[in-house]
TIMI-729503 format. One record per residue (C-alpha): x, y, z; residue in one letter. Coordinates in Angstrom, 3 decimals, padded with zeros to 6 digits, always signed. Example, Ala and Ser with C-alpha at 12.3 -4.5 7.8 and 13.67 -1.06 7.14 Angstrom:
% TIMI-729503
{{+012.300, -004.500, +007.800}, 'A'}
{{+013.670, -001.060, +007.140}, 'S'}
This chain:
% TIMI-729503
{{+065.364, +096.806, +087.606}, 'M'}
{{+066.382, +093.691, +089.536}, 'I'}
{{+068.889, +093.922, +092.388}, 'T'}
{{+070.972, +090.808, +093.056}, 'L'}
{{+072.613, +090.639, +096.484}, 'K'}
{{+075.223, +088.015, +097.280}, 'H'}
{{+074.967, +087.837, +101.059}, 'C'}
{{+077.581, +086.483, +103.473}, 'Y'}
{{+075.620, +084.851, +106.306}, 'P'}
{{+076.826, +083.972, +109.791}, 'T'}
{{+074.872, +080.706, +109.754}, 'R'}
{{+073.430, +078.455, +107.075}, 'C'}
{{+070.540, +076.013, +106.937}, 'T'}
{{+072.138, +073.708, +104.347}, 'T'}
{{+075.753, +073.775, +105.585}, 'L'}
{{+077.189, +073.207, +109.047}, 'K'}
{{+079.464, +076.206, +108.540}, 'L'}
{{+079.052, +079.165, +106.176}, 'P'}
{{+081.503, +079.199, +103.264}, 'P'}
{{+085.014, +080.550, +103.678}, 'G'}
{{+085.855, +083.843, +102.011}, 'L'}
{{+087.286, +082.119, +098.932}, 'G'}
{{+084.122, +080.106, +098.286}, 'D'}
{{+082.012, +083.195, +098.895}, 'Y'}
{{+084.043, +085.251, +096.415}, 'L'}
{{+083.932, +082.618, +093.689}, 'R'}
{{+080.137, +082.587, +093.976}, 'G'}
{{+080.206, +086.378, +093.863}, 'G'}
{{+082.189, +086.326, +090.607}, 'I'}
{{+079.634, +083.983, +089.030}, 'A'}
{{+076.714, +086.161, +090.137}, 'L'}
{{+078.456, +089.403, +089.153}, 'A'}
{{+078.914, +088.121, +085.610}, 'H'}
{{+075.246, +087.077, +085.428}, 'H'}
{{+074.029, +090.420, +086.818}, 'A'}
{{+076.225, +092.543, +084.547}, 'L'}
{{+075.059, +090.630, +081.472}, 'E'}
{{+071.453, +091.423, +082.362}, 'R'}
{{+072.192, +094.990, +083.498}, 'K'}
{{+071.005, +094.249, +087.030}, 'W'}
{{+072.257, +095.980, +090.164}, 'V'}
{{+074.810, +093.705, +091.867}, 'F'}
{{+075.944, +093.914, +095.497}, 'E'}
{{+078.177, +091.953, +097.822}, 'L'}
{{+076.332, +092.167, +101.128}, 'D'}
{{+078.604, +091.850, +104.185}, 'F'}
{{+076.236, +093.764, +106.428}, 'S'}
{{+075.345, +090.712, +108.510}, 'G'}
{{+078.922, +089.402, +108.787}, 'H'}
{{+081.859, +090.540, +111.005}, 'P'}
{{+083.788, +091.442, +107.834}, 'I'}
{{+081.463, +094.416, +107.443}, 'G'}
{{+083.212, +096.195, +110.335}, 'K'}
{{+086.426, +096.389, +108.334}, 'F'}
{{+085.094, +097.588, +104.979}, 'L'}
{{+084.843, +101.036, +103.514}, 'D'}
{{+081.374, +102.153, +104.760}, 'P'}
{{+080.402, +103.293, +101.267}, 'A'}
{{+080.547, +099.687, +100.091}, 'A'}
{{+078.726, +098.223, +103.071}, 'N'}
{{+074.950, +097.781, +102.467}, 'P'}
{{+072.372, +098.188, +105.212}, 'V'}
{{+071.361, +094.958, +106.915}, 'A'}
{{+067.986, +093.460, +106.039}, 'S'}
{{+066.068, +090.835, +108.026}, 'P'}
{{+064.896, +089.051, +104.871}, 'E'}
{{+065.762, +085.404, +104.338}, 'A'}
{{+068.762, +084.331, +102.241}, 'I'}
{{+068.384, +081.561, +099.658}, 'D'}
{{+071.291, +079.084, +099.724}, 'E'}
{{+072.854, +077.319, +096.731}, 'F'}
{{+075.938, +075.342, +097.708}, 'F'}
{{+077.944, +072.454, +096.279}, 'D'}
{{+075.766, +070.052, +094.248}, 'E'}
{{+072.835, +072.529, +094.465}, 'R'}
{{+074.886, +075.513, +093.280}, 'A'}
{{+073.753, +075.398, +089.652}, 'S'}
{{+070.110, +075.597, +090.748}, 'Q'}
{{+070.641, +079.298, +091.369}, 'I'}
{{+070.239, +079.923, +087.633}, 'Y'}
{{+066.575, +078.854, +087.651}, 'S'}
{{+066.108, +080.860, +090.870}, 'W'}
{{+067.482, +083.969, +089.141}, 'M'}
{{+065.239, +083.356, +086.120}, 'D'}
{{+062.234, +083.719, +088.422}, 'R'}
{{+063.269, +087.157, +089.720}, 'L'}
{{+060.959, +089.926, +088.555}, 'E'}
{{+061.559, +093.577, +087.761}, 'D'}
{{+061.871, +095.649, +090.943}, 'G'}
{{+062.648, +092.591, +093.079}, 'Q'}
{{+065.663, +092.230, +095.368}, 'V'}
{{+067.111, +088.712, +095.252}, 'G'}
{{+069.178, +087.683, +098.287}, 'R'}
{{+071.276, +084.558, +097.970}, 'A'}
{{+074.558, +082.933, +098.931}, 'C'}
{{+076.356, +080.430, +096.721}, 'T'}
{{+079.760, +078.902, +096.024}, 'N'}
{{+078.912, +078.466, +092.346}, 'L'}
{{+082.129, +077.952, +090.372}, 'L'}
{{+082.502, +080.459, +087.513}, 'P'}
{{+084.234, +079.604, +084.264}, 'H'}
{{+087.528, +081.477, +084.017}, 'E'}
{{+086.310, +083.198, +080.838}, 'S'}
{{+083.748, +085.020, +082.989}, 'R'}
{{+086.402, +086.733, +085.096}, 'I'}
{{+086.388, +089.761, +082.833}, 'T'}
{{+087.637, +093.284, +083.578}, 'A'}
{{+084.079, +094.550, +084.347}, 'P'}
{{+083.495, +091.593, +086.691}, 'V'}
{{+086.812, +092.185, +088.469}, 'R'}
{{+085.968, +095.869, +088.870}, 'K'}
{{+082.514, +095.062, +090.254}, 'A'}
{{+084.030, +092.713, +092.826}, 'M'}
{{+086.758, +095.180, +093.786}, 'Q'}
{{+084.273, +098.040, +094.131}, 'D'}
{{+082.019, +095.942, +096.358}, 'Q'}
{{+084.797, +094.787, +098.705}, 'M'}
{{+086.760, +097.855, +099.680}, 'R'}
{{+088.785, +097.294, +102.815}, 'L'}
{{+089.015, +100.230, +105.195}, 'N'}
{{+092.093, +102.515, +105.281}, 'P'}
{{+093.451, +100.942, +108.480}, 'A'}
{{+093.575, +097.458, +106.913}, 'I'}
{{+095.165, +098.792, +103.721}, 'L'}
{{+097.715, +100.828, +105.684}, 'S'}
{{+098.753, +097.811, +107.763}, 'T'}
{{+099.169, +095.718, +104.623}, 'A'}
{{+101.197, +098.448, +102.902}, 'Q'}
{{+103.486, +098.847, +105.925}, 'D'}
{{+104.069, +095.080, +105.987}, 'T'}
{{+104.788, +095.032, +102.267}, 'K'}
{{+107.312, +097.854, +102.680}, 'S'}
{{+109.137, +095.964, +105.430}, 'R'}
{{+109.304, +092.865, +103.224}, 'I'}
{{+110.167, +094.338, +099.832}, 'A'}
{{+110.816, +098.053, +100.251}, 'G'}
{{+109.821, +099.766, +097.016}, 'A'}
{{+110.186, +096.568, +094.994}, 'Q'}
{{+107.541, +094.049, +093.970}, 'Q'}
{{+106.531, +091.338, +096.442}, 'M'}
{{+105.334, +087.760, +096.142}, 'A'}
{{+102.975, +085.940, +098.505}, 'V'}
{{+103.408, +082.344, +099.628}, 'L'}
{{+100.074, +081.057, +100.965}, 'H'}
{{+100.070, +077.668, +102.692}, 'V'}
{{+096.613, +076.274, +103.459}, 'R'}
{{+096.126, +073.489, +105.979}, 'V'}
{{+092.801, +071.766, +106.800}, 'P'}
{{+090.502, +073.613, +109.170}, 'D'}
{{+091.021, +070.901, +111.804}, 'A'}
{{+094.768, +071.602, +111.784}, 'D'}
{{+094.688, +075.339, +112.519}, 'F'}
{{+096.433, +074.822, +115.847}, 'R'}
{{+098.263, +071.548, +115.374}, 'S'}
{{+102.055, +071.452, +115.335}, 'L'}
{{+103.257, +071.072, +111.777}, 'Q'}
{{+106.670, +070.395, +110.310}, 'T'}
{{+107.788, +071.689, +106.948}, 'T'}
{{+107.215, +069.218, +104.138}, 'Q'}
{{+110.099, +068.164, +101.915}, 'P'}
{{+107.969, +068.687, +098.786}, 'A'}
{{+106.930, +072.177, +099.878}, 'L'}
{{+110.508, +073.115, +100.775}, 'C'}
{{+111.764, +071.843, +097.426}, 'L'}
{{+109.166, +073.961, +095.624}, 'A'}
{{+110.150, +077.057, +097.603}, 'I'}
{{+113.844, +076.503, +096.928}, 'E'}
{{+113.406, +075.792, +093.216}, 'S'}
{{+110.504, +078.054, +092.224}, 'R'}
{{+110.237, +080.912, +094.724}, 'V'}
{{+113.662, +081.834, +096.108}, 'L'}
{{+115.545, +082.041, +092.760}, 'P'}
{{+113.200, +084.797, +091.562}, 'I'}
{{+111.941, +086.513, +094.694}, 'W'}
{{+114.702, +085.901, +097.246}, 'D'}
{{+113.316, +087.129, +100.617}, 'R'}
{{+110.712, +089.480, +099.118}, 'R'}
{{+107.964, +087.040, +100.088}, 'V'}
{{+105.018, +087.445, +102.454}, 'A'}
{{+104.339, +084.068, +104.061}, 'V'}
{{+100.677, +083.537, +104.928}, 'L'}
{{+099.116, +080.468, +106.517}, 'S'}
{{+096.165, +079.551, +108.680}, 'N'}
{{+098.657, +077.610, +110.835}, 'N'}
{{+100.937, +079.999, +112.775}, 'P'}
{{+103.441, +077.262, +113.675}, 'G'}
{{+103.982, +076.316, +110.044}, 'L'}
{{+104.272, +079.971, +109.037}, 'R'}
{{+106.919, +080.590, +111.719}, 'A'}
{{+108.867, +077.466, +110.729}, 'A'}
{{+109.060, +078.532, +107.084}, 'L'}
{{+110.128, +082.062, +108.007}, 'C'}
{{+112.851, +080.759, +110.316}, 'E'}
{{+114.133, +078.280, +107.740}, 'R'}
{{+114.335, +080.752, +104.846}, 'Y'}
{{+114.780, +084.094, +106.575}, 'G'}
{{+111.428, +085.472, +105.499}, 'F'}
{{+109.813, +088.307, +107.445}, 'H'}
{{+107.490, +086.788, +110.072}, 'L'}
{{+103.988, +088.240, +110.014}, 'I'}
{{+102.368, +087.798, +113.426}, 'E'}
{{+098.723, +087.133, +112.674}, 'A'}
{{+095.761, +085.013, +113.710}, 'E'}
{{+094.341, +083.967, +110.349}, 'S'}
{{+091.016, +082.114, +110.500}, 'V'}
{{+088.263, +080.588, +108.387}, 'H'}
{{+085.876, +083.516, +107.934}, 'L'}
{{+082.872, +081.219, +107.773}, 'G'}
{{+083.460, +080.653, +111.508}, 'A'}
{{+081.785, +083.764, +112.836}, 'C'}
{{+082.467, +083.052, +116.513}, 'D'}
{{+086.041, +084.354, +116.187}, 'V'}
{{+087.452, +087.589, +117.583}, 'S'}
{{+087.459, +090.876, +115.712}, 'D'}
{{+091.261, +090.743, +115.820}, 'Q'}
{{+091.243, +087.390, +114.003}, 'A'}
{{+088.904, +088.763, +111.332}, 'V'}
{{+091.113, +091.834, +110.968}, 'R'}
{{+094.301, +089.748, +110.669}, 'D'}
{{+092.704, +087.567, +107.997}, 'T'}
{{+091.660, +090.622, +105.996}, 'L'}
{{+095.198, +092.017, +106.244}, 'V'}
{{+096.358, +088.707, +104.713}, 'D'}
{{+093.772, +089.214, +101.974}, 'F'}
{{+095.029, +092.761, +101.356}, 'A'}
{{+098.616, +091.482, +101.097}, 'L'}
{{+097.545, +088.984, +098.438}, 'I'}
{{+095.745, +091.717, +096.522}, 'C'}
{{+098.879, +093.913, +096.581}, 'S'}
{{+101.296, +091.171, +095.480}, 'A'}
{{+102.767, +090.719, +092.012}, 'S'}
{{+102.747, +086.905, +092.179}, 'H'}
{{+100.935, +084.420, +094.418}, 'V'}
{{+102.335, +080.979, +095.205}, 'F'}
{{+099.868, +078.634, +096.876}, 'S'}
{{+100.290, +075.277, +098.566}, 'H'}
{{+097.055, +073.615, +099.652}, 'S'}
{{+096.600, +070.386, +101.561}, 'A'}
{{+093.390, +069.769, +099.695}, 'Y'}
{{+092.948, +068.369, +096.202}, 'G'}
{{+092.058, +071.817, +094.863}, 'W'}
{{+093.512, +075.321, +094.975}, 'K'}
{{+093.009, +077.371, +098.118}, 'S'}
{{+090.063, +079.596, +097.291}, 'G'}
{{+091.227, +082.314, +099.683}, 'F'}
{{+094.350, +083.086, +097.650}, 'S'}
{{+093.164, +081.909, +094.222}, 'Y'}
{{+090.026, +084.055, +094.001}, 'W'}
{{+091.738, +087.066, +095.558}, 'A'}
{{+094.389, +086.803, +092.838}, 'A'}
{{+091.739, +086.285, +090.152}, 'A'}
{{+089.767, +089.369, +091.192}, 'I'}
{{+092.883, +091.544, +091.046}, 'H'}
{{+094.461, +089.975, +087.955}, 'G'}
{{+097.526, +088.673, +089.811}, 'I'}
{{+099.617, +085.747, +088.567}, 'A'}
{{+098.809, +082.575, +090.533}, 'F'}
{{+100.967, +079.461, +090.789}, 'E'}
{{+100.135, +076.274, +092.684}, 'S'}
{{+102.922, +074.510, +094.595}, 'L'}
{{+100.609, +071.713, +095.685}, 'R'}
{{+102.252, +068.334, +096.123}, 'A'}
{{+100.372, +065.388, +094.626}, 'E'}
{{+100.596, +063.172, +097.690}, 'H'}
{{+098.744, +065.739, +099.846}, 'T'}
{{+095.660, +065.825, +097.648}, 'E'}
{{+092.294, +064.645, +098.921}, 'V'}
{{+088.913, +064.500, +097.195}, 'T'}
{{+086.278, +067.113, +098.132}, 'P'}
{{+084.218, +065.787, +101.034}, 'V'}
{{+080.868, +066.861, +099.612}, 'W'}
{{+081.515, +065.048, +096.335}, 'K'}
{{+082.371, +061.736, +097.959}, 'Q'}
{{+079.965, +061.775, +100.882}, 'G'}
{{+082.830, +061.127, +103.272}, 'L'}
{{+082.527, +062.003, +106.931}, 'K'}
{{+086.002, +063.525, +107.015}, 'E'}
{{+089.090, +064.029, +104.899}, 'A'}
{{+092.406, +063.031, +106.405}, 'L'}
{{+095.636, +064.857, +105.725}, 'W'}
{{+099.097, +064.322, +107.182}, 'S'}
{{+102.451, +065.952, +106.851}, 'L'}
{{+105.581, +063.941, +106.228}, 'E'}
{{+108.202, +064.660, +108.899}, 'P'}
{{+111.281, +066.410, +107.664}, 'R'}
């Protein structure tokens, strides 16, 4: 039998930075579907990544020094021919951000992904305590606001378009039962102050950046756990596509996902256009 491991590396040879958790998970969904169809063994391998410290040990494979084959962006689809060359008894180790068709996010695929990424009891307990403070015994929504990686620490003001979306689409249904998550702490605090949401003190980071503290990794996984425990996810991304961190977490757990993205903040994926950088700016309030 073939074993297919989707590995999360701390460095890549074909990318400057390993993929974020969202891109990693979307590739995992695509590979899980392929492996289940062929009755292969499928594993998410976090053993070489800081995330591994915060998983249930039973779902954390043993590290291996073998090389990882990379299939990202325009090369992602080449992983199919790579998988066709795997032979019985072989262990294939790869990392990809291959985009799966939504029809492939089936119940067995979701279960495989959930089983392979079990957060440890401490992370789950922290997320549950936060959810209880926000919503008590009621259902909770998540508002996830994604800013570009370069703007993690920059001072941001709340956008009129984002505020309008919150006031027209979030508050009428969920009131204050909303967990506000963002990779920019200033923006998160501003939204909580404006609308009276519970402020979650956290240092959320891009998990492809492996030179961050354990506390930052832990905080980001608590955010992930909050998304997975929500009943509805609202997402606002500065990019011209959905934030993978919240979208694929919601997809894996079958949670309703709604984009609040404003058209004027959209940019084209850098790797598709060959641009050196993508610029994004917030309109002052």
